[in-house]
N, C-alpha and C positions, 0 to 999 in steps of 0.2 A: 296315452302317456304324453304322446307326442304333443298334443296341445298344453299339457303340463309345463314341458320342457321348453318350449315359446315362451308361455308366458313367464319361465323364469328368466330367459335369454333376454325377453325386450323389460323387465324388472332391473334387469342386471346393469345392462344399458344406458335407460333412459332414451328421451329425445337427444340425438346427436346434435341437435340447431341449438337447442335449450342451455345444453352442456359447453358446447363450443361460445353461447354468448356468456354464460354466467363467468367465463374461463376469460374470458376478454376483457370483461366488465372489474374482475378482479384485479388482472397484471394493469390494467389502466389504473385503476385506485391507488395501487401499491408504487405505479411509476410515478404519479401525481405525487402521493406524499415521498418520494424521495427526492420529486424535484423541490417541493417547498423544501424542506429541512434543508436542501444542499444552498438553495438561493439564503435561507436563515441563517446557515451558517457564515455565511460571508461578512456578516456585522457582528459576530460576536466576537471577543478578544480572549476571554477563558478559553486556555487551554482542554481543562477539563471538559468544558460542556461542547467543547469542538469536537473532544474525543469521544466523547457519550452519541454525539449524533451521528458521528461515523461509524459506529457500533449500531446502530439501528438502522442506519443505510444498510450496511452488511448483510443483518439480518431481514430487512425486505427483499435483497436482492438474491437471497437463499430462498427466500418463499416465493419470488417468482421463478427461478431455475427449478424449485419443485413442482410449479403447475406446469412451467413448460414442459418439462421432463414428464413428468405424470400423465398430462392429457395431450401433447402433441407427441410424443414416441410410446405412448399406450403404455406406458409402466403403472399406472395406476392401479390396476389390480394385481402386482406383480413386484411384493414390497419389497422383496430381499433383492431382485435387481435394481431398483428405486435406489433400495441403500449402499450398496454397491456400485451403482455409475454417479453418486454424489459424496457419500462420504469417504470414498477409500482416496476418491482424487485428492481431495480436501484434505485428509491426514497427511497424503503423502507431500502435497503442497507444504506445509505447515510445517515437515518433517525438512524437508529442501530449503527452507529461509530459516530454520533453528540451524541446520548444518551449515549450511553458509555465513551467518552471522557470525559464528562460534567461531568458525575455520579462519573468520577474516581478521578479530580480534587474536587468534593466538601469534598469527603469522607476525601482527604490529609487534606485539608482547617480546616474540622471539627475537626479533628483527632489533627493535633498542635495547634488549640486552649485551646481544651477541655482535652486533655490528659496530664496532667502534665510532665510525664515522657518521654513523645515520643517525638521526636525529627524529623523531614525528614533527612534521607541521605545526600538531596541535601543543607540541611542547616549548617549541620556540617563542619566547617573549619577544615582541616588537613594539617598539614605544611610539607614538604616533605622534607625528612631526606636524608642528603650524605652518599653514603654508607662507611661505617665504624663509622662513627659517631652515637651517642646517643643522645636520646633528654634531655634537660636538667633537666627534674623530673628523668629520669631513671637512670641518672648518679649521682642525689643528692642522691636518693633513694640507691644504690650500697653503695657509701660512707657511709651512715646511719646506713647500716646492718655491713657495717665492722669495725665502731666504734662502735656498742651496741654488737657487737660477745664478745670482750677483757671483755667486761664489763661487761658481763654473767659469763664470767669465772673463775673469780677472787671469 
């Protein structure tokens, strides 16, 4: 019976060196694909295509995280612990980002509605000046100053 247990144990774990080589090759291939996608994304101007490539890169990164945690932290055979190690922090991270973004948006809206002296920078319209030109208000103010100075000297 102990011979049968030893056989099951060896079959369960396999050759550790071959397993490490396999994981190293998989991680290397995933990293190379990520780098290729990242450099390819630099030349793309379409926003939807860039977003899709970023999504693929995130999925590849999660696959690498799975392999690292599963093989090097020895959680491959403990599926429940592996899920708790990756999924729970990911869900918490997404929840935190959502909460912070919604809280920041409500703060801006409340400040715009209830503070009469505050206007968000995105709501202020600024006219673009040409080089060398003064705005109408500045030009009129300068003329007013010139007219007022001679009157004061008299």
